Structure formats: C-alpha cells, structure tokens
Biopython code that builds the backbone (N, CA, C, O; Angstrom):
import numpy as np
from Bio.PDB.StructureBuilder import StructureBuilder

atoms = [
    (1, "UNK", "N", (0.945, -1.358, -0.015)),
    (1, "UNK", "CA", (-0.035, 0.049, -0.060)),
    (1, "UNK", "C", (0.794, 1.238, 0.033)),
    (1, "UNK", "O", (1.694, 1.291, 0.872)),
    (2, "UNK", "N", (0.536, 2.280, -0.836)),
    (2, "UNK", "CA", (1.163, 3.401, -0.858)),
    (2, "UNK", "C", (0.681, 4.381, 0.028)),
    (2, "UNK", "O", (-0.503, 4.711, -0.036)),
    (3, "UNK", "N", (1.685, 5.050, 1.106)),
    (3, "UNK", "CA", (1.461, 6.138, 1.738)),
    (3, "UNK", "C", (1.357, 7.328, 0.919)),
    (3, "UNK", "O", (2.193, 7.642, 0.071)),
    (4, "UNK", "N", (0.208, 8.045, 1.220)),
    (4, "UNK", "CA", (-0.188, 9.424, 0.417)),
    (4, "UNK", "C", (0.934, 10.471, 0.802)),
    (4, "UNK", "O", (1.107, 10.816, 1.971)),
    (5, "UNK", "N", (1.705, 10.970, -0.284)),
    (5, "UNK", "CA", (2.476, 12.145, 0.053)),
    (5, "UNK", "C", (1.980, 13.333, 0.107)),
    (5, "UNK", "O", (2.563, 14.266, 0.660)),
    (6, "UNK", "N", (0.850, 13.426, -0.462)),
    (6, "UNK", "CA", (0.054, 14.835, -0.407)),
    (6, "UNK", "C", (0.180, 15.565, 0.655)),
    (6, "UNK", "O", (0.513, 16.748, 0.584)),
    (7, "UNK", "N", (-0.097, 14.882, 1.903)),
    (7, "UNK", "CA", (-0.045, 15.708, 3.243)),
    (7, "UNK", "C", (1.579, 16.237, 3.591)),
    (7, "UNK", "O", (1.988, 17.139, 4.322)),
    (8, "UNK", "N", (2.248, 15.306, 2.771)),
    (8, "UNK", "CA", (3.710, 15.665, 3.255)),
    (8, "UNK", "C", (4.316, 16.795, 2.270)),
    (8, "UNK", "O", (5.522, 16.998, 2.411)),
    (9, "UNK", "N", (3.703, 17.483, 1.385)),
    (9, "UNK", "CA", (4.193, 18.359, 0.725)),
    (9, "UNK", "C", (3.963, 19.782, 1.199)),
    (9, "UNK", "O", (2.865, 20.076, 1.671)),
    (10, "UNK", "N", (4.875, 20.630, 1.109)),
    (10, "UNK", "CA", (6.344, 20.598, 0.541)),
    (10, "UNK", "C", (7.058, 19.496, 0.996)),
    (10, "UNK", "O", (6.803, 18.916, 2.052)),
    (11, "UNK", "N", (8.004, 19.173, 0.174)),
    (11, "UNK", "CA", (9.034, 18.340, 0.647)),
    (11, "UNK", "C", (9.651, 18.523, 1.906)),
    (11, "UNK", "O", (10.016, 17.553, 2.570)),
    (12, "UNK", "N", (9.788, 19.628, 2.267)),
    (12, "UNK", "CA", (10.400, 19.916, 3.302)),
    (12, "UNK", "C", (9.678, 19.765, 4.708)),
    (12, "UNK", "O", (10.122, 20.016, 5.828)),
    (13, "UNK", "N", (8.424, 19.278, 4.318)),
    (13, "UNK", "CA", (7.700, 18.764, 5.466)),
    (13, "UNK", "C", (8.085, 17.235, 6.111)),
    (13, "UNK", "O", (7.617, 16.720, 7.126)),
    (14, "UNK", "N", (9.053, 16.714, 5.210)),
    (14, "UNK", "CA", (9.187, 15.093, 5.623)),
    (14, "UNK", "C", (10.359, 15.106, 6.664)),
    (14, "UNK", "O", (10.550, 14.035, 7.240)),
    (15, "UNK", "N", (11.055, 16.010, 6.943)),
    (15, "UNK", "CA", (11.856, 16.248, 8.125)),
    (15, "UNK", "C", (12.908, 14.980, 8.317)),
    (15, "UNK", "O", (12.951, 14.395, 9.400)),
    (16, "UNK", "N", (13.685, 14.619, 7.295)),
    (16, "UNK", "CA", (14.578, 13.637, 7.324)),
    (16, "UNK", "C", (16.005, 14.341, 7.683)),
    (16, "UNK", "O", (16.590, 15.169, 6.985)),
    (17, "UNK", "N", (16.377, 13.869, 8.803)),
    (17, "UNK", "CA", (17.695, 14.821, 9.210)),
    (17, "UNK", "C", (18.870, 14.501, 8.181)),
    (17, "UNK", "O", (18.910, 13.430, 7.576)),
    (18, "UNK", "N", (19.722, 15.398, 8.041)),
    (18, "UNK", "CA", (20.973, 15.380, 7.377)),
    (18, "UNK", "C", (22.002, 15.553, 8.616)),
    (18, "UNK", "O", (21.907, 16.433, 9.471)),
    (19, "UNK", "N", (22.909, 14.647, 8.562)),
    (19, "UNK", "CA", (24.118, 14.815, 9.420)),
    (19, "UNK", "C", (25.381, 15.124, 8.929)),
    (19, "UNK", "O", (25.420, 15.410, 7.732)),
    (20, "UNK", "N", (26.446, 15.139, 9.567)),
    (20, "UNK", "CA", (27.518, 15.232, 9.181)),
    (20, "UNK", "C", (28.159, 16.938, 9.382)),
    (20, "UNK", "O", (28.336, 17.396, 10.510)),
    (21, "UNK", "N", (28.396, 17.581, 8.373)),
    (21, "UNK", "CA", (29.117, 18.861, 8.394)),
    (21, "UNK", "C", (28.222, 19.900, 9.218)),
    (21, "UNK", "O", (26.994, 19.905, 9.297)),
    (22, "UNK", "N", (29.220, 20.865, 9.871)),
    (22, "UNK", "CA", (28.437, 21.774, 10.659)),
    (22, "UNK", "C", (27.683, 22.867, 9.753)),
    (22, "UNK", "O", (26.966, 23.756, 10.213)),
    (23, "UNK", "N", (27.938, 22.673, 8.495)),
    (23, "UNK", "CA", (27.010, 23.556, 7.588)),
    (23, "UNK", "C", (25.636, 23.289, 7.302)),
    (23, "UNK", "O", (24.734, 23.989, 6.841)),
    (24, "UNK", "N", (25.719, 21.761, 7.799)),
    (24, "UNK", "CA", (23.894, 21.313, 7.621)),
    (24, "UNK", "C", (23.574, 21.217, 9.194)),
    (24, "UNK", "O", (22.484, 20.683, 9.398)),
    (25, "UNK", "N", (24.171, 21.554, 10.197)),
    (25, "UNK", "CA", (23.749, 21.554, 11.495)),
    (25, "UNK", "C", (22.378, 22.327, 11.465)),
    (25, "UNK", "O", (22.207, 23.405, 10.897)),
    (26, "UNK", "N", (21.303, 21.525, 12.251)),
    (26, "UNK", "CA", (19.907, 21.999, 12.264)),
    (26, "UNK", "C", (19.159, 22.071, 10.939)),
    (26, "UNK", "O", (18.045, 22.556, 10.740)),
    (27, "UNK", "N", (19.942, 21.527, 10.120)),
    (27, "UNK", "CA", (19.176, 21.416, 8.786)),
    (27, "UNK", "C", (18.642, 20.054, 8.433)),
    (27, "UNK", "O", (19.227, 19.037, 8.806)),
    (28, "UNK", "N", (17.561, 20.023, 7.735)),
    (28, "UNK", "CA", (16.849, 18.621, 7.337)),
    (28, "UNK", "C", (17.167, 18.554, 5.991)),
    (28, "UNK", "O", (17.311, 19.492, 5.208)),
    (29, "UNK", "N", (17.299, 16.938, 5.717)),
    (29, "UNK", "CA", (17.518, 16.650, 4.474)),
    (29, "UNK", "C", (17.023, 17.222, 3.184)),
    (29, "UNK", "O", (17.759, 17.595, 2.270)),
    (30, "UNK", "N", (15.555, 17.265, 3.181)),
    (30, "UNK", "CA", (14.741, 18.058, 2.211)),
    (30, "UNK", "C", (14.724, 19.308, 2.438)),
    (30, "UNK", "O", (14.622, 19.898, 1.363)),
    (31, "UNK", "N", (14.782, 20.151, 3.480)),
    (31, "UNK", "CA", (14.976, 21.617, 3.684)),
    (31, "UNK", "C", (16.096, 22.156, 2.646)),
    (31, "UNK", "O", (16.066, 23.097, 1.852)),
    (32, "UNK", "N", (17.094, 21.201, 2.954)),
    (32, "UNK", "CA", (18.475, 21.621, 2.290)),
    (32, "UNK", "C", (18.727, 21.188, 0.899)),
    (32, "UNK", "O", (19.824, 21.389, 0.380)),
    (33, "UNK", "N", (17.675, 20.550, 0.218)),
    (33, "UNK", "CA", (17.801, 19.935, -0.821)),
    (33, "UNK", "C", (18.298, 20.842, -2.077)),
    (33, "UNK", "O", (18.994, 20.406, -2.994)),
    (34, "UNK", "N", (17.877, 22.024, -1.976)),
    (34, "UNK", "CA", (18.042, 22.946, -2.765)),
    (34, "UNK", "C", (19.589, 23.494, -2.666)),
    (34, "UNK", "O", (20.047, 24.159, -3.595)),
    (35, "UNK", "N", (20.306, 23.216, -1.606)),
    (35, "UNK", "CA", (21.523, 24.080, -1.465)),
    (35, "UNK", "C", (22.607, 23.082, -0.933)),
    (35, "UNK", "O", (23.798, 23.389, -0.974)),
    (36, "UNK", "N", (22.216, 21.994, -0.480)),
    (36, "UNK", "CA", (23.333, 20.831, -0.081)),
    (36, "UNK", "C", (22.989, 19.448, -0.819)),
    (36, "UNK", "O", (21.893, 18.936, -1.047)),
    (37, "UNK", "N", (24.348, 18.996, -1.131)),
    (37, "UNK", "CA", (24.219, 17.859, -1.821)),
    (37, "UNK", "C", (24.125, 16.645, -0.828)),
    (37, "UNK", "O", (24.952, 16.529, 0.077)),
    (38, "UNK", "N", (23.108, 15.746, -1.009)),
    (38, "UNK", "CA", (23.071, 14.799, -0.024)),
    (38, "UNK", "C", (23.979, 13.235, -0.681)),
    (38, "UNK", "O", (24.213, 12.993, -1.865)),
    (39, "UNK", "N", (24.268, 12.551, 0.281)),
    (39, "UNK", "CA", (25.100, 11.428, 0.084)),
    (39, "UNK", "C", (24.281, 10.028, 0.269)),
    (39, "UNK", "O", (23.266, 9.857, 0.944)),
    (40, "UNK", "N", (24.938, 9.148, -0.453)),
    (40, "UNK", "CA", (24.310, 7.656, -0.373)),
    (40, "UNK", "C", (24.292, 7.114, 1.023)),
    (40, "UNK", "O", (23.432, 6.297, 1.354)),
    (41, "UNK", "N", (25.344, 7.602, 1.974)),
    (41, "UNK", "CA", (25.458, 7.370, 3.286)),
    (41, "UNK", "C", (24.536, 7.990, 4.074)),
    (41, "UNK", "O", (24.324, 7.454, 5.162)),
    (42, "UNK", "N", (23.840, 9.137, 3.763)),
    (42, "UNK", "CA", (23.066, 9.795, 4.790)),
    (42, "UNK", "C", (21.587, 9.114, 4.248)),
    (42, "UNK", "O", (20.538, 9.320, 4.859)),
    (43, "UNK", "N", (21.654, 8.361, 3.139)),
    (43, "UNK", "CA", (19.965, 7.908, 2.906)),
    (43, "UNK", "C", (19.951, 6.327, 3.032)),
    (43, "UNK", "O", (18.910, 5.753, 2.714)),
    (44, "UNK", "N", (21.068, 5.562, 3.487)),
    (44, "UNK", "CA", (21.267, 4.216, 3.558)),
    (44, "UNK", "C", (20.174, 3.697, 4.362)),
    (44, "UNK", "O", (19.669, 2.605, 4.105)),
    (45, "UNK", "N", (19.781, 4.440, 5.337)),
    (45, "UNK", "CA", (18.722, 3.905, 6.649)),
    (45, "UNK", "C", (17.620, 4.109, 6.101)),
    (45, "UNK", "O", (16.729, 3.615, 6.794)),
    (46, "UNK", "N", (17.180, 4.665, 5.065)),
    (46, "UNK", "CA", (15.775, 5.048, 4.650)),
    (46, "UNK", "C", (14.960, 4.040, 3.796)),
    (46, "UNK", "O", (15.534, 3.550, 2.824)),
    (47, "UNK", "N", (13.930, 3.752, 4.011)),
    (47, "UNK", "CA", (13.084, 2.729, 3.444)),
    (47, "UNK", "C", (13.101, 3.004, 1.932)),
    (47, "UNK", "O", (13.520, 4.114, 1.605)),
    (48, "UNK", "N", (12.744, 2.238, 1.047)),
    (48, "UNK", "CA", (12.415, 2.504, -0.285)),
    (48, "UNK", "C", (11.167, 3.350, -0.487)),
    (48, "UNK", "O", (11.129, 4.161, -1.412)),
    (49, "UNK", "N", (10.358, 3.221, 0.175)),
    (49, "UNK", "CA", (9.002, 4.377, 0.068)),
    (49, "UNK", "C", (9.648, 5.396, 0.469)),
    (49, "UNK", "O", (9.731, 6.258, -0.405)),
    (50, "UNK", "N", (10.212, 5.689, 1.576)),
    (50, "UNK", "CA", (10.876, 6.983, 2.014)),
    (50, "UNK", "C", (11.685, 7.842, 0.886)),
    (50, "UNK", "O", (11.535, 9.050, 0.704)),
    (51, "UNK", "N", (12.560, 6.999, 0.172)),
    (51, "UNK", "CA", (13.420, 7.314, -0.644)),
    (51, "UNK", "C", (12.543, 7.848, -2.092)),
    (51, "UNK", "O", (12.791, 8.891, -2.697)),
    (52, "UNK", "N", (11.589, 6.955, -2.416)),
    (52, "UNK", "CA", (10.966, 7.311, -3.734)),
    (52, "UNK", "C", (9.914, 8.422, -3.181)),
    (52, "UNK", "O", (9.507, 9.122, -4.108)),
    (53, "UNK", "N", (9.482, 8.697, -2.181)),
    (53, "UNK", "CA", (8.759, 10.140, -1.696)),
    (53, "UNK", "C", (9.734, 11.015, -1.836)),
    (53, "UNK", "O", (9.488, 11.929, -2.622)),
    (54, "UNK", "N", (10.995, 11.024, -1.205)),
    (54, "UNK", "CA", (11.881, 12.289, -1.227)),
    (54, "UNK", "C", (12.037, 12.578, -2.907)),
    (54, "UNK", "O", (11.582, 13.621, -3.375)),
    (55, "UNK", "N", (12.590, 11.759, -3.609)),
    (55, "UNK", "CA", (12.998, 11.948, -4.750)),
    (55, "UNK", "C", (11.898, 12.533, -5.519)),
    (55, "UNK", "O", (12.093, 13.575, -6.144)),
    (56, "UNK", "N", (10.734, 11.939, -5.526)),
    (56, "UNK", "CA", (9.589, 12.513, -6.319)),
    (56, "UNK", "C", (9.166, 13.737, -5.721)),
    (56, "UNK", "O", (8.654, 14.577, -6.461)),
    (57, "UNK", "N", (9.296, 13.979, -4.488)),
    (57, "UNK", "CA", (8.796, 15.395, -3.828)),
    (57, "UNK", "C", (9.709, 16.525, -4.615)),
    (57, "UNK", "O", (9.222, 17.597, -4.975)),
    (58, "UNK", "N", (11.121, 16.157, -4.847)),
    (58, "UNK", "CA", (11.854, 17.180, -5.749)),
    (58, "UNK", "C", (11.208, 17.781, -6.825)),
    (58, "UNK", "O", (11.070, 18.968, -7.118)),
    (59, "UNK", "N", (10.758, 16.537, -7.476)),
    (59, "UNK", "CA", (10.198, 16.835, -8.970)),
    (59, "UNK", "C", (8.810, 17.553, -8.746)),
    (59, "UNK", "O", (8.389, 18.460, -9.463)),
    (60, "UNK", "N", (8.104, 16.976, -7.561)),
    (60, "UNK", "CA", (6.614, 17.714, -7.620)),
    (60, "UNK", "C", (6.938, 19.127, -7.217)),
    (60, "UNK", "O", (6.199, 19.975, -7.717)),
    (61, "UNK", "N", (7.848, 19.539, -6.452)),
    (61, "UNK", "CA", (7.891, 20.708, -5.833)),
    (61, "UNK", "C", (8.253, 21.508, -6.995)),
    (61, "UNK", "O", (7.739, 22.626, -6.969)),
    (62, "UNK", "N", (9.004, 21.257, -8.031)),
    (62, "UNK", "CA", (9.366, 21.858, -9.337)),
    (62, "UNK", "C", (8.323, 21.675, -10.462)),
    (62, "UNK", "O", (8.640, 21.743, -11.649)),
    (63, "UNK", "N", (7.435, 21.509, -10.160)),
    (63, "UNK", "CA", (6.178, 21.532, -10.945)),
    (63, "UNK", "C", (5.969, 20.367, -12.152)),
    (63, "UNK", "O", (5.444, 20.551, -13.250)),
    (64, "UNK", "N", (6.536, 19.119, -11.621)),
    (64, "UNK", "CA", (6.599, 17.971, -12.885)),
    (64, "UNK", "C", (5.431, 17.493, -12.754)),
    (64, "UNK", "O", (4.890, 17.482, -11.649)),
    (65, "UNK", "N", (4.797, 16.986, -13.916)),
    (65, "UNK", "CA", (3.504, 16.219, -13.900)),
    (65, "UNK", "C", (3.676, 15.002, -14.223)),
    (65, "UNK", "O", (4.078, 14.666, -15.337)),
    (66, "UNK", "N", (3.380, 14.155, -13.240)),
    (66, "UNK", "CA", (3.588, 12.744, -12.840)),
    (66, "UNK", "C", (2.739, 12.014, -14.025)),
    (66, "UNK", "O", (1.690, 12.490, -14.461)),
    (67, "UNK", "N", (3.259, 10.931, -14.443)),
    (67, "UNK", "CA", (2.329, 9.963, -15.482)),
    (67, "UNK", "C", (2.005, 8.804, -14.861)),
    (67, "UNK", "O", (1.081, 8.244, -15.450)),
    (68, "UNK", "N", (2.508, 8.047, -13.630)),
    (68, "UNK", "CA", (2.130, 6.726, -13.353)),
    (68, "UNK", "C", (1.353, 6.977, -12.310)),
    (68, "UNK", "O", (1.581, 7.868, -11.492)),
    (69, "UNK", "N", (0.207, 6.056, -12.278)),
    (69, "UNK", "CA", (-0.747, 5.994, -11.297)),
    (69, "UNK", "C", (-0.304, 6.104, -9.958)),
    (69, "UNK", "O", (-0.957, 6.825, -9.203)),
    (70, "UNK", "N", (0.810, 5.443, -9.490)),
    (70, "UNK", "CA", (1.300, 5.776, -8.155)),
    (70, "UNK", "C", (1.609, 6.968, -7.742)),
    (70, "UNK", "O", (1.167, 7.463, -6.706)),
    (71, "UNK", "N", (2.429, 7.542, -8.559)),
    (71, "UNK", "CA", (2.842, 9.092, -8.581)),
    (71, "UNK", "C", (1.626, 9.897, -8.284)),
    (71, "UNK", "O", (1.387, 10.499, -7.237)),
    (72, "UNK", "N", (0.849, 9.819, -9.416)),
    (72, "UNK", "CA", (-0.520, 10.717, -9.333)),
    (72, "UNK", "C", (-1.124, 10.514, -8.011)),
    (72, "UNK", "O", (-1.255, 11.488, -7.269)),
    (73, "UNK", "N", (-1.526, 9.283, -7.622)),
    (73, "UNK", "CA", (-2.080, 8.935, -6.267)),
    (73, "UNK", "C", (-1.491, 9.813, -5.260)),
    (73, "UNK", "O", (-2.126, 10.662, -4.635)),
    (74, "UNK", "N", (-0.138, 9.544, -5.122)),
    (74, "UNK", "CA", (0.741, 9.954, -4.058)),
    (74, "UNK", "C", (0.770, 11.340, -3.988)),
    (74, "UNK", "O", (0.601, 11.810, -2.863)),
    (75, "UNK", "N", (0.974, 12.260, -5.087)),
    (75, "UNK", "CA", (1.271, 13.439, -5.347)),
    (75, "UNK", "C", (0.270, 14.371, -5.912)),
    (75, "UNK", "O", (0.424, 15.580, -5.742)),
    (76, "UNK", "N", (-0.863, 13.854, -6.649)),
    (76, "UNK", "CA", (-1.837, 14.500, -7.435)),
    (76, "UNK", "C", (-1.228, 15.298, -8.521)),
    (76, "UNK", "O", (-0.036, 15.179, -8.804)),
    (77, "UNK", "N", (-2.180, 16.268, -9.253)),
    (77, "UNK", "CA", (-1.810, 16.854, -10.088)),
    (77, "UNK", "C", (-1.828, 18.332, -10.136)),
    (77, "UNK", "O", (-1.767, 18.931, -11.210)),
    (78, "UNK", "N", (-1.920, 18.994, -8.875)),
    (78, "UNK", "CA", (-1.918, 20.315, -8.868)),
    (78, "UNK", "C", (-0.650, 20.832, -8.696)),
    (78, "UNK", "O", (0.088, 20.349, -7.837)),
    (79, "UNK", "N", (-0.236, 21.909, -9.518)),
    (79, "UNK", "CA", (0.863, 22.707, -9.423)),
    (79, "UNK", "C", (1.434, 21.899, -10.787)),
    (79, "UNK", "O", (2.528, 22.354, -11.122)),
    (80, "UNK", "N", (1.038, 20.997, -11.504)),
    (80, "UNK", "CA", (1.670, 20.750, -12.622)),
    (80, "UNK", "C", (1.861, 21.225, -13.609)),
    (80, "UNK", "O", (0.904, 21.415, -14.360)),
    (81, "UNK", "N", (3.146, 21.594, -13.988)),
    (81, "UNK", "CA", (3.818, 22.533, -15.002)),
    (81, "UNK", "C", (4.466, 22.125, -16.188)),
    (81, "UNK", "O", (4.481, 22.814, -17.208)),
    (82, "UNK", "N", (5.096, 20.828, -16.058)),
    (82, "UNK", "CA", (6.257, 20.346, -16.987)),
    (82, "UNK", "C", (5.883, 19.012, -17.299)),
    (82, "UNK", "O", (5.946, 18.214, -16.363)),
    (83, "UNK", "N", (5.515, 18.599, -18.386)),
    (83, "UNK", "CA", (5.377, 17.080, -18.602)),
    (83, "UNK", "C", (6.802, 16.397, -19.128)),
    (83, "UNK", "O", (6.912, 15.171, -19.098)),
    (84, "UNK", "N", (7.686, 17.079, -19.519)),
    (84, "UNK", "CA", (8.969, 16.531, -19.840)),
    (84, "UNK", "C", (10.010, 16.684, -18.615)),
    (84, "UNK", "O", (10.342, 17.784, -18.172)),
    (85, "UNK", "N", (10.401, 15.669, -18.206)),
    (85, "UNK", "CA", (11.366, 15.730, -17.038)),
    (85, "UNK", "C", (12.538, 16.358, -17.073)),
    (85, "UNK", "O", (13.108, 16.847, -16.098)),
    (86, "UNK", "N", (12.987, 16.356, -18.397)),
    (86, "UNK", "CA", (14.319, 17.062, -18.767)),
    (86, "UNK", "C", (14.152, 18.516, -18.764)),
    (86, "UNK", "O", (15.155, 19.224, -18.685)),
    (87, "UNK", "N", (12.877, 19.077, -18.849)),
    (87, "UNK", "CA", (12.596, 20.356, -18.884)),
    (87, "UNK", "C", (12.291, 20.810, -17.601)),
    (87, "UNK", "O", (12.184, 22.031, -17.492)),
    (88, "UNK", "N", (12.109, 20.069, -16.514)),
    (88, "UNK", "CA", (12.063, 20.714, -15.086)),
    (88, "UNK", "C", (13.080, 21.656, -14.668)),
    (88, "UNK", "O", (14.260, 21.347, -14.836)),
    (89, "UNK", "N", (12.772, 22.764, -14.145)),
    (89, "UNK", "CA", (13.827, 23.695, -14.039)),
    (89, "UNK", "C", (14.356, 23.153, -12.354)),
    (89, "UNK", "O", (13.875, 23.468, -11.266)),
    (90, "UNK", "N", (15.443, 22.295, -12.658)),
    (90, "UNK", "CA", (16.108, 21.990, -11.134)),
    (90, "UNK", "C", (17.375, 22.642, -11.110)),
    (90, "UNK", "O", (18.001, 22.765, -12.163)),
    (91, "UNK", "N", (17.785, 23.034, -10.128)),
    (91, "UNK", "CA", (19.145, 23.588, -9.820)),
    (91, "UNK", "C", (20.068, 22.396, -9.592)),
    (91, "UNK", "O", (19.605, 21.278, -9.366)),
    (92, "UNK", "N", (21.339, 22.634, -9.651)),
    (92, "UNK", "CA", (22.432, 21.415, -9.739)),
    (92, "UNK", "C", (21.966, 20.581, -8.441)),
    (92, "UNK", "O", (21.725, 19.376, -8.510)),
    (93, "UNK", "N", (21.862, 21.317, -7.271)),
    (93, "UNK", "CA", (21.708, 20.219, -5.917)),
    (93, "UNK", "C", (20.477, 19.409, -6.194)),
    (93, "UNK", "O", (20.459, 18.204, -5.940)),
    (94, "UNK", "N", (19.379, 20.076, -6.740)),
    (94, "UNK", "CA", (18.059, 19.289, -6.869)),
    (94, "UNK", "C", (18.205, 18.014, -7.675)),
    (94, "UNK", "O", (17.937, 16.866, -7.321)),
    (95, "UNK", "N", (18.751, 18.509, -8.994)),
    (95, "UNK", "CA", (19.263, 17.361, -9.934)),
    (95, "UNK", "C", (19.848, 16.396, -9.469)),
    (95, "UNK", "O", (19.331, 15.279, -9.520)),
    (96, "UNK", "N", (21.184, 16.630, -8.851)),
    (96, "UNK", "CA", (21.967, 15.662, -8.169)),
    (96, "UNK", "C", (21.521, 14.828, -7.178)),
    (96, "UNK", "O", (21.937, 13.680, -7.024)),
    (97, "UNK", "N", (20.615, 15.410, -6.440)),
    (97, "UNK", "CA", (20.140, 14.857, -5.036)),
    (97, "UNK", "C", (19.083, 13.779, -5.706)),
    (97, "UNK", "O", (19.162, 12.591, -5.395)),
    (98, "UNK", "N", (18.202, 14.200, -6.537)),
    (98, "UNK", "CA", (17.386, 13.256, -7.394)),
    (98, "UNK", "C", (17.961, 11.895, -7.871)),
    (98, "UNK", "O", (17.518, 10.751, -7.765)),
    (99, "UNK", "N", (19.061, 12.378, -8.414)),
    (99, "UNK", "CA", (20.037, 11.147, -8.860)),
    (99, "UNK", "C", (20.337, 10.215, -7.854)),
    (99, "UNK", "O", (20.050, 9.018, -7.851)),
    (100, "UNK", "N", (21.013, 10.940, -6.894)),
    (100, "UNK", "CA", (21.376, 10.091, -5.694)),
    (100, "UNK", "C", (20.457, 9.303, -5.049)),
    (100, "UNK", "O", (20.732, 8.171, -4.651)),
    (101, "UNK", "N", (19.113, 9.954, -4.884)),
    (101, "UNK", "CA", (17.993, 9.099, -4.258)),
    (101, "UNK", "C", (17.787, 8.005, -5.260)),
    (101, "UNK", "O", (17.468, 6.882, -4.868)),
    (102, "UNK", "N", (17.961, 8.287, -6.611)),
    (102, "UNK", "CA", (17.431, 7.027, -7.531)),
    (102, "UNK", "C", (18.602, 6.119, -7.287)),
    (102, "UNK", "O", (18.380, 5.025, -6.767)),
    (103, "UNK", "N", (19.679, 6.420, -7.572)),
    (103, "UNK", "CA", (20.802, 5.527, -7.180)),
    (103, "UNK", "C", (20.845, 4.629, -6.182)),
    (103, "UNK", "O", (21.264, 3.483, -6.340)),
    (104, "UNK", "N", (20.324, 5.186, -4.866)),
    (104, "UNK", "CA", (20.232, 4.528, -3.509)),
    (104, "UNK", "C", (19.056, 3.514, -3.755)),
    (104, "UNK", "O", (19.218, 2.345, -3.404)),
    (105, "UNK", "N", (17.664, 3.984, -4.453)),
    (105, "UNK", "CA", (16.774, 3.170, -4.655)),
    (105, "UNK", "C", (17.128, 1.802, -5.357)),
    (105, "UNK", "O", (16.707, 0.682, -5.070)),
    (106, "UNK", "N", (18.115, 2.222, -6.472)),
    (106, "UNK", "CA", (18.241, 0.880, -7.338)),
    (106, "UNK", "C", (19.339, 0.352, -6.614)),
    (106, "UNK", "O", (19.590, -0.818, -6.901)),
    (107, "UNK", "N", (20.005, 0.833, -5.830)),
    (107, "UNK", "CA", (21.213, -0.090, -5.179)),
    (107, "UNK", "C", (20.384, -1.075, -4.037)),
    (107, "UNK", "O", (20.869, -2.164, -3.729)),
    (108, "UNK", "N", (19.370, -0.700, -3.567)),
    (108, "UNK", "CA", (18.614, -1.401, -2.482)),
    (108, "UNK", "C", (17.687, -2.236, -3.182)),
    (108, "UNK", "O", (16.975, -3.026, -2.562)),
    (109, "UNK", "N", (17.638, -2.112, -4.536)),
    (109, "UNK", "CA", (16.541, -3.143, -5.095)),
    (109, "UNK", "C", (15.227, -2.724, -4.977)),
    (109, "UNK", "O", (14.343, -3.572, -5.098)),
    (110, "UNK", "N", (14.900, -1.404, -4.732)),
    (110, "UNK", "CA", (13.397, -0.820, -4.643)),
    (110, "UNK", "C", (12.828, -1.035, -5.711)),
    (110, "UNK", "O", (11.662, -0.673, -5.873)),
]
sb = StructureBuilder()
sb.init_structure("model")
sb.init_model(0)
sb.init_chain("A")
sb.init_seg("    ")
for serial, (resi, resn, name, xyz) in enumerate(atoms, 1):
    if name == "N":
        sb.init_residue(resn, " ", resi, " ")
    sb.init_atom(name, np.array(xyz, "f"), 0.0, 1.0, " ", f" {name:<3s}", serial, name[0])
structure = sb.get_structure()
C-alpha cells in the first residue's frame, strides 16, 4: 500500500535529518535539498518508500506532471507545469540529489 505524500508536501515537511558537516547543523535533508548535496551514506537507512517519496517530492515541488498511477495517487496533479522531466527547472543540487536518491533506490533493489 502506498502512503499518500500529498499531506507531506512541500517536501520540506518530510523532516529527514541530514547529518555530518557543521554547515548542515540544524538542517533537514529535504529542507536543504536546494543547496546541499546529499550522500548515499545519509540515505542508507531510509526505506524504499521514503526514498521514492523524497525523490519525487523534488520533482513535484518543481512542477513536474507525474504520469504513473502511483505518483499521481501520491502527489496529485495540482501545480503540474512540466510534462517533460528534462525540462523541469531544477538547480544542480536538486538534480544531483534526485539522481543520488534514485541510485540508492536501485542499489537497495527498490
């Protein structure tokens, strides 16, 4: 069963703590997704579902229009602006963090 992410948006509401550097002290993983690179080490204890929600929250917050029933059910279509994922205006941090999340999902066999 898929947990609905609609009540968790914006992504900053997920409150998954980032650790390590003093620069991220008091910062939450998703709160900082726009200006801090996350590492696979920071994500290794997250569940497949949490990783999926985090990754797709980045896309949702940037206005991506989801196509799969799972993502539409979880995130809805409100605020949908971009149907082509490559055209979604993500900054370097967001784009790399989405890639890192996907990589960890793949590594975990999600």
